[in-house]
Rosetta silent file (secondary structure, phi, psi, omega in degrees, C-alpha in Angstrom):
SEQUENCE: MEWLIFGFLTLWLLVSVFGTLFLKNPVHVILAFLSVILAIAGIFLHLGAELLAGLQLIIYAVAIIVFYVLVITTIPWEKVKKFEGIYKREALLAVPFLLVSFFPIAYMVLEGKFAVSQKVITEGNIQSVGKTLFTNYLFPFEVASVILLTAMIGAILLGRKEE
SCORE:     score description
SCORE:     0.000 S_00000001
   1 L     0.000  -32.926  179.698   84.687   96.337  114.865 S_00000001
   2 H   -65.524  -39.432  179.179   87.042   98.383  112.701 S_00000001
   3 H   -66.479  -32.077  177.982   86.570  101.476  114.887 S_00000001
   4 H   -66.928  -43.993  177.608   87.331   99.400  117.967 S_00000001
   5 H   -64.568  -46.288 -179.776   90.624   98.184  116.492 S_00000001
   6 H   -63.441  -40.163  177.939   91.517  101.664  115.248 S_00000001
   7 H   -63.500  -41.522  177.823   90.607  103.169  118.641 S_00000001
   8 H   -63.342  -45.690 -179.966   92.793  100.644  120.454 S_00000001
   9 H   -64.857  -37.943  178.913   95.738  101.298  118.138 S_00000001
  10 H   -67.110  -43.437  177.887   95.274  105.059  118.455 S_00000001
  11 H   -62.646  -42.746  177.044   95.124  104.897  122.252 S_00000001
  12 H   -59.793  -43.590 -179.857   98.228  102.694  122.276 S_00000001
  13 H   -63.854  -44.907 -178.729   99.986  105.194  119.997 S_00000001
  14 H   -65.559  -41.995  178.304   99.069  108.203  122.145 S_00000001
  15 H   -63.489  -40.310  179.652  100.163  106.545  125.396 S_00000001
  16 H   -67.799  -38.823  178.286  103.449  105.542  123.770 S_00000001
  17 H   -63.758  -44.719  178.564  104.025  109.039  122.382 S_00000001
  18 H   -66.063  -33.687  173.835  103.490  110.610  125.798 S_00000001
  19 H   -63.583  -40.857  177.890  105.831  108.000  127.274 S_00000001
  20 H   -63.954  -36.680 -177.631  108.454  108.956  124.697 S_00000001
  21 H   -78.317  -36.000 -167.098  108.057  112.627  125.540 S_00000001
  22 H  -113.171   -6.554  176.950  107.878  112.541  129.321 S_00000001
  23 L   -74.096  147.683 -176.568  109.867  109.552  130.588 S_00000001
  24 L   -92.986  -37.729 -177.352  113.223  110.419  132.148 S_00000001
  25 L   -74.236  125.460 -176.953  115.176  107.183  131.739 S_00000001
  26 H   -63.196  -30.230  177.472  116.621  106.970  128.196 S_00000001
  27 H   -68.895  -39.553  176.317  116.117  103.219  128.012 S_00000001
  28 H   -65.519  -35.541  177.099  112.440  103.666  128.854 S_00000001
  29 H   -63.664  -41.970  178.752  112.216  106.361  126.184 S_00000001
  30 H   -65.110  -40.398  177.905  113.604  103.954  123.595 S_00000001
  31 H   -65.317  -39.121  176.894  111.117  101.281  124.646 S_00000001
  32 H   -66.556  -37.526  176.999  108.264  103.778  124.408 S_00000001
  33 H   -66.646  -37.692  174.724  109.503  104.831  120.961 S_00000001
  34 H   -62.690  -37.992  175.881  109.598  101.182  119.910 S_00000001
  35 H   -65.014  -37.061  174.957  106.011  100.932  121.101 S_00000001
  36 H   -60.173  -46.155 -179.139  105.166  103.981  118.940 S_00000001
  37 H   -62.405  -42.074  179.006  106.675  102.258  115.922 S_00000001
  38 H   -65.648  -39.096  178.341  104.719   99.061  116.590 S_00000001
  39 H   -65.891  -40.728  177.749  101.458  100.995  116.986 S_00000001
  40 H   -65.159  -40.325  176.631  102.045  102.848  113.713 S_00000001
  41 H   -62.700  -37.638  176.059  102.794   99.552  111.978 S_00000001
  42 H   -64.444  -38.956  177.133   99.528   98.197  113.386 S_00000001
  43 H   -65.542  -41.791  176.515   97.647  101.200  112.004 S_00000001
  44 H   -60.936  -41.907  177.590   99.265  100.648  108.607 S_00000001
  45 H   -63.063  -40.156  179.414   98.198   96.992  108.725 S_00000001
  46 H   -65.021  -32.189  178.603   94.688   98.033  109.663 S_00000001
  47 H   -80.955   -6.773 -179.877   94.601  100.394  106.679 S_00000001
  48 L    89.078   15.936  179.825   95.698   97.603  104.360 S_00000001
  49 L  -102.767   74.130 -175.667   99.190   98.952  103.765 S_00000001
  50 H   -64.711  -37.211  179.737  101.161   95.803  104.493 S_00000001
  51 H   -63.699  -44.490  178.860  104.284   97.043  102.705 S_00000001
  52 H   -64.873  -37.216  177.405  104.429  100.226  104.781 S_00000001
  53 H   -64.169  -42.847  177.896  103.905   98.219  107.966 S_00000001
  54 H   -64.573  -43.257  177.615  106.754   95.917  107.007 S_00000001
  55 H   -64.090  -38.945  177.631  109.020   98.818  106.116 S_00000001
  56 H   -58.713  -45.353 -178.160  108.092  100.516  109.385 S_00000001
  57 H   -71.111  -43.871 -176.241  109.117   97.436  111.331 S_00000001
  58 H   -70.477  -49.025 -174.084  112.266   96.642  109.374 S_00000001
  59 H   -77.197  -52.960 -172.834  113.662  100.146  108.997 S_00000001
  60 H   -81.287  -48.504 -173.779  112.512  101.922  112.126 S_00000001
  61 H   -68.763  -33.520 -178.243  112.073   99.179  114.689 S_00000001
  62 H   -93.376  -60.660 -171.664  115.323   97.410  113.883 S_00000001
  63 H   -70.034  -47.669 -174.506  117.771   99.903  112.398 S_00000001
  64 H   -71.648  -40.529  178.755  116.783  103.125  114.139 S_00000001
  65 H   -63.805  -39.666  176.299  116.297  101.598  117.586 S_00000001
  66 H   -63.079  -39.334  176.831  119.729   99.951  117.325 S_00000001
  67 H   -62.194  -43.702 -179.839  121.134  103.353  116.339 S_00000001
  68 H   -65.473  -38.495  177.215  119.496  105.007  119.360 S_00000001
  69 H   -63.633  -40.113  177.137  120.847  102.334  121.698 S_00000001
  70 H   -62.788  -41.870  178.922  124.308  102.970  120.241 S_00000001
  71 H   -64.761  -42.047 -179.132  123.892  106.725  120.792 S_00000001
  72 H   -63.152  -36.963 -178.644  122.727  106.212  124.372 S_00000001
  73 H   -76.476  -16.762 -178.086  125.742  104.086  125.178 S_00000001
  74 H  -102.530  -13.934 -178.751  128.205  106.638  123.763 S_00000001
  75 L   -83.511  129.695  172.912  126.830  109.922  125.166 S_00000001
  76 L   -72.160  125.193 -171.387  128.278  111.037  128.493 S_00000001
  77 H   -75.274   -8.195  173.668  125.235  111.568  130.708 S_00000001
  78 H   -67.448  -33.935  178.141  126.758  114.529  132.526 S_00000001
  79 H   -70.504  -33.358 -179.943  126.120  116.533  129.356 S_00000001
  80 H   -69.924  -38.724  178.912  122.511  115.357  129.213 S_00000001
  81 H   -62.183  -27.931 -179.676  121.889  116.425  132.802 S_00000001
  82 H   -67.758  -25.674 -176.605  123.003  119.927  131.832 S_00000001
  83 L   -92.060    0.128 -177.329  120.060  120.225  129.389 S_00000001
  84 L   -68.014  137.877  172.695  117.309  119.268  131.846 S_00000001
  85 L    89.558    1.427 -178.673  114.549  121.791  132.385 S_00000001
  86 L   -98.784    4.353 -174.520  115.030  124.030  129.338 S_00000001
  87 H   -91.638   -2.824  179.694  112.243  122.512  127.264 S_00000001
  88 H   -67.368  -39.696  178.507  109.323  124.342  128.898 S_00000001
  89 H   -65.091  -42.164  179.695  109.898  127.422  126.779 S_00000001
  90 H   -66.964  -34.628  178.281  110.066  125.344  123.603 S_00000001
  91 H   -66.778  -40.049  177.487  106.863  123.537  124.540 S_00000001
  92 H   -67.402  -33.988  177.082  105.038  126.838  124.983 S_00000001
  93 H   -71.913  -25.670 -178.007  106.350  128.038  121.627 S_00000001
  94 H   -79.578  -19.957 -176.648  105.154  124.827  119.958 S_00000001
  95 H   -59.018  -46.342  178.003  101.510  125.209  121.071 S_00000001
  96 H   -61.676  -37.787  178.423  100.533  127.741  118.357 S_00000001
  97 H   -66.148  -37.557  177.492  102.126  125.577  115.679 S_00000001
  98 H   -65.453  -41.937  179.483  100.272  122.526  116.968 S_00000001
  99 H   -66.028  -40.507  179.662   96.975  124.391  116.914 S_00000001
 100 H   -66.135  -37.813 -179.646   97.587  125.718  113.402 S_00000001
 101 H   -81.284  -22.234 -177.475   98.463  122.253  112.101 S_00000001
 102 H   -67.612  -43.121 -174.121   95.666  120.481  114.005 S_00000001
 103 H   -66.982  -44.146  175.314   92.752  122.114  112.221 S_00000001
 104 H   -64.478  -36.221  178.909   93.774  121.333  108.611 S_00000001
 105 H   -67.932  -42.425  177.932   94.624  117.766  109.570 S_00000001
 106 H   -62.192  -39.567  177.884   91.307  117.357  111.398 S_00000001
 107 H   -63.047  -44.547 -179.914   89.481  118.730  108.349 S_00000001
 108 H   -65.109  -38.474  179.243   91.262  116.309  106.018 S_00000001
 109 H   -67.999  -42.644 -178.977   90.541  113.360  108.284 S_00000001
 110 H   -69.752  -31.395  179.202   86.867  114.283  108.668 S_00000001
 111 H   -86.368   -3.833  176.512   86.420  114.872  104.940 S_00000001
 112 L    80.119   26.395 -179.208   88.083  111.562  104.076 S_00000001
 113 L   -72.069  -18.243  179.197   91.108  112.938  102.254 S_00000001
 114 L   -95.492    6.226 -178.271   93.282  110.153  103.686 S_00000001
 115 L   -69.596  145.157  179.748   90.970  107.376  102.478 S_00000001
 116 L   -84.863  132.255  178.996   92.494  104.724  100.246 S_00000001
 117 L   -73.900  149.138 -177.198   90.996  104.510   96.793 S_00000001
 118 L  -100.280   18.951 -178.418   89.532  101.149   95.771 S_00000001
 119 L   -75.270  155.393 -179.465   90.514  101.338   92.097 S_00000001
 120 L   -81.371  132.186 -179.254   92.311   98.453   90.421 S_00000001
 121 L   -88.345  124.213 -177.246   96.016   99.069   89.855 S_00000001
 122 L  -107.773   -3.771 -179.143   97.042   98.166   86.318 S_00000001
 123 L   -93.408 -179.129 -178.340  100.674   99.272   86.387 S_00000001
 124 L   -66.710  166.244 -175.090  103.728   97.423   87.663 S_00000001
 125 H   -64.737  -45.144 -177.492  104.333   96.654   91.314 S_00000001
 126 H   -67.330  -40.814  179.179  107.162   99.139   91.853 S_00000001
 127 H   -65.442  -40.823 -179.011  105.295  101.958   90.136 S_00000001
 128 H   -68.859  -37.768  177.267  102.121  101.309   92.105 S_00000001
 129 H   -65.394  -44.737  179.063  103.980  101.163   95.427 S_00000001
 130 H   -63.115  -42.720 -179.676  105.814  104.412   94.642 S_00000001
 131 H   -66.326  -42.465  179.557  102.651  106.154   93.502 S_00000001
 132 H   -67.212  -41.220 -178.487  100.678  104.989   96.538 S_00000001
 133 H   -64.040  -39.087 -175.832  103.491  105.846   98.950 S_00000001
 134 L   -98.215   10.660  172.065  103.881  109.386   97.648 S_00000001
 135 L  -121.093  -70.044 -174.994  100.151  110.120   97.235 S_00000001
 136 L   -72.341  -34.788 -173.920   97.918  108.352   99.765 S_00000001
 137 L  -113.212   25.438 -179.165  100.541  107.737  102.468 S_00000001
 138 H   -68.208  -40.453 -176.313  102.746  110.801  102.045 S_00000001
 139 H   -62.401  -52.852  179.023  101.651  112.458  105.297 S_00000001
 140 H   -65.002  -32.260  178.220  102.535  109.615  107.735 S_00000001
 141 H   -63.306  -44.988 -179.061  105.757  108.960  105.810 S_00000001
 142 H   -72.269  -34.763  177.645  106.848  112.598  106.147 S_00000001
 143 H   -62.620  -44.093  178.078  105.809  112.821  109.813 S_00000001
 144 H   -63.685  -37.295  179.042  108.014  109.842  110.637 S_00000001
 145 H   -65.293  -41.911 -179.729  110.872  111.420  108.671 S_00000001
 146 H   -66.816  -39.711  178.619  110.616  114.720  110.585 S_00000001
 147 H   -62.536  -44.816 -179.660  110.545  112.921  113.937 S_00000001
 148 H   -68.648  -35.702  177.076  113.659  110.930  113.079 S_00000001
 149 H   -64.682  -41.629  178.028  115.461  114.016  111.747 S_00000001
 150 H   -62.615  -42.748  179.128  114.722  115.881  114.973 S_00000001
 151 H   -65.802  -37.752  179.609  116.024  112.977  117.053 S_00000001
 152 H   -66.885  -42.024  178.448  119.179  112.747  114.945 S_00000001
 153 H   -63.902  -40.716  177.153  119.905  116.479  115.338 S_00000001
 154 H   -63.128  -39.953  178.522  119.384  116.179  119.103 S_00000001
 155 H   -66.123  -38.021  179.044  121.792  113.224  119.277 S_00000001
 156 H   -66.979  -41.597  179.568  124.418  115.145  117.307 S_00000001
 157 H   -65.834  -36.846  179.502  124.086  118.187  119.580 S_00000001
 158 H   -74.961  -29.664 -174.593  124.383  116.060  122.703 S_00000001
 159 H   -90.899   -8.717 -177.578  127.311  114.046  121.394 S_00000001
 160 L   -73.964  157.336 -179.146  129.554  116.832  120.091 S_00000001
 161 L   -81.899  145.322  177.364  132.652  117.898  121.955 S_00000001
 162 L   -80.637  148.328 -178.530  132.705  121.139  123.880 S_00000001
 163 L   -96.775    0.000    0.000  135.174  123.780  122.825 S_00000001
């Protein structure tokens, strides 16, 4: 039953990610990104990381989505139309990097390097959350950070004034 839940959440996440990448309407992109955030929070809940799921929902689903809606309403869309069609070259350049990063991640997943240890935590709550966040859950935390940094840089580039 656990694999069925994980498979459903993974499929939901992949469909939402492709929606975020390939939809044209910016409002639909934000909704697909919100769906990505909800799927990741569901995966965190399934892994037993309730705090990370809550932080995912509070920080990303509320604050970041509101920020993106604000950015969408302030960007003149004539500038966005100017950038259409130039991402094919970047996508082809990203394929080798994706392949290089896929194999180590697949190895770690298959060898169980992302498994949560079942040991009893004897330290304080804040110390245990910090230690768990920056050991067992460092990879998903950093992936989300890189995605948000990339989106922020793109919003700044689209919103700046031309000289």
